[in-house]
LOGUKOL-496470 format. One line per field, with one value per residue (C-alpha): residue number from 0; residue in one letter; x, y, z. Coordinates in steps of 0.1 Angstrom, whole numbers. Each point is the difference from the previous one (the first is absolute). Layout:
N
num <- c(NUM  ...);
residu <- c(A  ...);
east <- c(X  ...);
north <- c(Y  ...);
up <- c(Z  ...);
***
This chain:
339
num <- c(0  1  2  3  4  5  6  7  8  9  10  11  12  13  14  15  16  17  18  19  20  21  22  23  24  25  26  27  28  29  30  31  32  33  34  35  36  37  38  39  40  41  42  43  44  45  46  47  48  49  50  51  52  53  54  55  56  57  58  59  60  61  62  63  64  65  66  67  68  69  70  71  72  73  74  75  76  77  78  79  80  81  82  83  84  85  86  87  88  89  90  91  92  93  94  95  96  97  98  99  100  101  102  103  104  105  106  107  108  109  110  111  112  113  114  115  116  117  118  119  120  121  122  123  124  125  126  127  128  129  130  131  132  133  134  135  136  137  138  139  140  141  142  143  144  145  146  147  148  149  150  151  152  153  154  155  156  157  158  159  160  161  162  163  164  165  166  167  168  169  170  171  172  173  174  175  176  177  178  179  180  181  182  183  184  185  186  187  188  189  190  191  192  193  194  195  196  197  198  199  200  201  202  203  204  205  206  207  208  209  210  211  212  213  214  215  216  217  218  219  220  221  222  223  224  225  226  227  228  229  230  231  232  233  234  235  236  237  238  239  240  241  242  243  244  245  246  247  248  249  250  251  252  253  254  255  256  257  258  259  260  261  262  263  264  265  266  267  268  269  270  271  272  273  274  275  276  277  278  279  280  281  282  283  284  285  286  287  288  289  290  291  292  293  294  295  296  297  298  299  300  301  302  303  304  305  306  307  308  309  310  311  312  313  314  315  316  317  318  319  320  321  322  323  324  325  326  327  328  329  330  331  332  333  334  335  336  337  338);
residu <- c(M  K  I  L  I  T  G  A  A  G  F  I  G  F  H  L  A  R  K  L  L  S  I  G  E  N  V  I  G  I  D  N  I  N  D  Y  Y  E  Q  S  L  K  Y  D  R  L  K  E  C  G  I  D  R  I  A  I  E  S  N  N  N  L  I  Q  S  D  K  F  P  N  F  S  F  V  K  I  D  I  T  D  R  E  S  I  E  K  L  F  E  K  E  K  F  D  V  V  V  N  L  A  A  Q  A  G  V  R  Y  S  L  E  N  P  H  A  Y  V  D  S  N  L  V  G  F  I  N  L  L  E  C  C  R  H  N  Q  I  K  H  F  V  Y  A  S  S  S  S  I  Y  G  M  N  D  K  I  P  F  A  E  E  D  R  V  D  H  P  V  S  L  Y  A  A  T  K  K  S  N  E  L  M  A  H  S  Y  S  H  L  Y  S  L  P  T  T  G  L  R  F  F  T  V  Y  G  P  W  G  R  P  D  M  A  P  M  L  F  A  N  A  I  S  Q  G  K  P  I  K  V  F  N  H  G  D  M  E  R  D  F  T  Y  I  D  D  I  V  N  G  I  N  E  V  I  K  N  P  P  S  K  D  D  D  R  P  F  Y  R  L  F  N  I  G  N  S  K  P  I  H  L  M  E  F  I  E  T  I  E  K  S  L  N  I  K  A  K  L  D  M  L  P  M  Q  P  G  D  V  K  R  T  W  A  D  T  S  N  L  E  K  L  V  M  Y  K  P  N  T  S  L  E  E  G  V  E  K  F  I  K  W  Y  K  K  Y  Y  K);
east <- c(-609  -30  -5  -24  4  -28  9  26  -11  14  32  15  -22  16  34  -9  -10  28  19  -11  -8  39  7  -25  -31  -35  -20  -34  -10  -30  -12  -28  20  -21  4  15  32  7  -13  25  30  -18  -8  42  9  -17  12  35  -14  -10  -40  -15  -22  -26  -3  -9  -26  -16  -6  1  18  31  29  30  32  21  35  -8  -13  -5  -23  -34  -22  -39  -20  -15  -11  6  -34  -19  -1  -15  32  23  -12  -4  37  13  -22  11  38  11  24  30  9  -25  22  -28  11  -32  -15  -11  34  3  -2  -16  -20  -20  -9  -24  -7  -6  -23  28  20  -28  -8  35  15  -19  -29  24  25  -24  -11  39  -2  -26  9  37  -20  -18  26  26  26  34  9  -21  24  -15  11  -1  9  28  -32  -18  29  -17  15  21  30  24  24  7  -35  -2  -28  -4  -11  -34  -20  -31  3  -7  0  -19  -26  29  18  -30  -11  39  -3  -34  15  27  -27  -21  31  7  -33  -1  40  -17  -35  12  36  3  39  -2  31  -11  26  3  18  19  -1  8  11  16  -6  -36  -9  -37  -5  -15  28  31  28  -24  -18  36  16  -33  3  35  0  -29  15  -30  3  2  -26  24  -20  12  19  27  4  -10  18  -13  16  7  2  11  -22  25  8  -38  -6  27  -8  -38  17  17  -33  -17  20  0  -37  -9  -3  -22  37  1  -8  -30  -8  -5  -2  30  4  32  10  16  17  39  6  15  -23  9  -10  -25  23  28  -23  -9  36  8  -25  8  37  -14  -16  22  -27  -7  -36  -18  -17  -38  8  -32  -14  -6  -31  -24  4  40  25  40  19  0  32  1  10  11  14  -24  -3  36  3  -28  14  30  -16  25  -10  32  -11  10  -17  22  -3  -38  -8  23  -17  -32  7  11  -31  -16  16  -2  -38  -15  24);
north <- c(368  -5  29  12  18  16  13  -33  4  35  13  6  -30  -27  13  2  -35  -14  15  -10  -35  0  4  -28  24  -19  19  8  21  14  24  7  -1  28  17  29  -14  -33  -24  -32  22  -3  -37  -2  13  -25  -30  8  -4  -34  10  -13  18  -23  -9  35  1  -33  0  33  -22  6  -12  -17  10  -29  21  10  -22  34  15  1  20  10  24  21  40  18  20  -34  5  -39  -17  23  -7  -38  -1  19  -22  -33  10  19  25  11  33  11  24  18  2  1  38  10  19  25  38  4  -25  13  34  -26  -26  14  -26  -29  18  10  -40  -15  26  11  -29  -26  20  0  -38  -12  24  -16  -34  8  17  -32  -24  12  9  6  24  18  12  19  20  40  17  32  16  12  27  17  33  5  19  -7  -27  -28  -11  -15  -14  32  20  9  -16  18  9  -34  8  -33  -24  -30  25  8  -38  -9  31  -12  -36  16  12  -27  -18  24  1  -39  0  29  -19  -38  -1  -15  5  14  11  21  4  26  -14  20  -8  -39  -18  -28  -36  -10  37  11  12  32  15  23  -32  -24  30  9  -32  -12  34  -1  -32  2  30  21  34  -2  28  21  25  35  2  -23  21  -25  -20  -31  -21  -31  -29  -34  -27  -24  28  7  -36  -1  32  -17  -34  25  18  -30  -15  35  6  32  -1  22  12  22  38  -11  -34  -28  22  7  14  -2  11  -29  15  4  34  11  18  -7  21  -12  2  -14  -28  -3  0  -25  -24  11  -12  -34  -8  19  14  42  6  28  22  17  27  13  25  -14  -23  5  -20  -1  22  9  -18  -27  -4  -23  14  -37  6  -14  -33  3  4  -29  -28  14  1  11  -11  -7  -7  24  17  -18  -36  5  12  -32  -24  12  5  -39  -14  26  -20  -35  4  20  -12);
up <- c(726  -23  -23  -24  -31  -16  -35  -2  -41  0  -8  37  13  -21  8  38  -4  -11  20  33  -14  -5  38  9  12  -6  -25  -12  -30  -13  -33  -17  -30  -20  -32  4  -17  -20  22  -17  17  35  -8  -13  35  14  -21  14  37  -9  -8  -32  -17  -7  38  10  -24  7  40  24  27  12  -25  11  -20  -20  4  37  29  20  -26  -2  -28  -2  -24  25  -5  33  -2  1  38  7  -19  19  32  -4  -14  37  22  -17  -8  33  -17  22  -24  -29  -29  -23  -33  -16  -13  -29  -15  -27  10  -43  9  28  -18  -25  25  34  12  -2  21  27  2  2  17  24  5  -6  27  24  -1  9  24  17  -4  15  29  7  -8  26  -33  14  -26  -31  -27  -27  -35  2  -28  -9  -16  33  -1  -25  -8  26  -6  28  -10  8  9  37  26  21  -33  -2  -27  -4  -39  -19  -35  -8  11  0  30  18  2  14  21  17  -1  28  18  3  14  24  15  4  16  25  5  -1  10  -40  -4  -37  -21  -36  -27  -20  -35  -26  -40  7  -32  -9  -19  -5  8  -4  -41  9  18  -19  -3  -15  -24  -9  -7  -22  -22  -6  -9  -25  -15  14  17  36  19  21  20  13  -29  20  31  24  26  17  32  -22  23  -10  12  19  21  10  7  23  17  3  15  27  7  7  30  19  7  17  38  31  3  -33  1  -21  17  -23  -29  -25  -33  -22  -34  -20  -29  -15  12  -29  -27  -40  -27  -23  -31  19  5  -39  -10  22  -12  -34  6  14  -30  -24  -16  -6  13  -21  31  -4  19  19  32  36  2  27  34  -7  20  -13  26  27  24  30  37  10  33  22  -17  2  37  6  -25  -13  -33  -31  -35  -16  -43  -23  -23  -31  18  8  -34  -16  21  -12  -31  -2  11  -23  -32  21  4  -27  -28);
***
């Protein structure tokens, strides 16, 4: 298969690209490499895939990896409709995996237009390109954030999600509705994946694992919201990309309950108390954390917990990385990368 990964310089996109390349798929990656967080980390991820920073910055054409003959990359923003259309027309993709989005709940409180541009305008550009280029399967990232203040646990795909508590969550819910309409109108096979707190090596600096590791290593206090009374369905990156790979190979069809349209939770199905997560990082670093206990932040939720039974039925999805093992791998990478 020929697979397009948007957001290929991002955390999940980078790991998914390496997974697909390792099993022989032909992959083209795109990313706008914005400055939401340190660009050097994004360029270093691409370097791991054999794409040189100087080559990216010096031309606007597809760059062939010097490590993987089946991987190419080009710097494109999904909001650039003309460039996206030309890429689709030229490359004739079989599958598109959209992992490009403006991420972050708290950032959306201060920069709403970034979310409208990337998560709505960029998303419709991709849907239109998929529609006009006979894409066999469009897989896209949704988020556990859309469950908002849902009191029912674990969160199931059938639950109502009418009360998002952040603009980020609202844009992800919008993505699901947009994909549903394209599946219905144009028989475009789409699968949305609601990710639950993904962590691991090469993770995003704005997420809790990296923020905690940085602060603890430097002897600085870590911000612990809701006074630590929070739970997250922390899911290790390898379990996530294995699940995505299986989903790619199983597109929805006209014979499904909702023809050509699917939604799945993808998480660990085992919420971890925030203080336990912090203690696991402390143990791996062998440093005691200084805690700055704070109230709940606007747009945040107290608990996330994924019911992944539907995904398990379809592709036998089953995470097998324990919290201790996942954190140890993350900290090992962290020490090596940041020295």
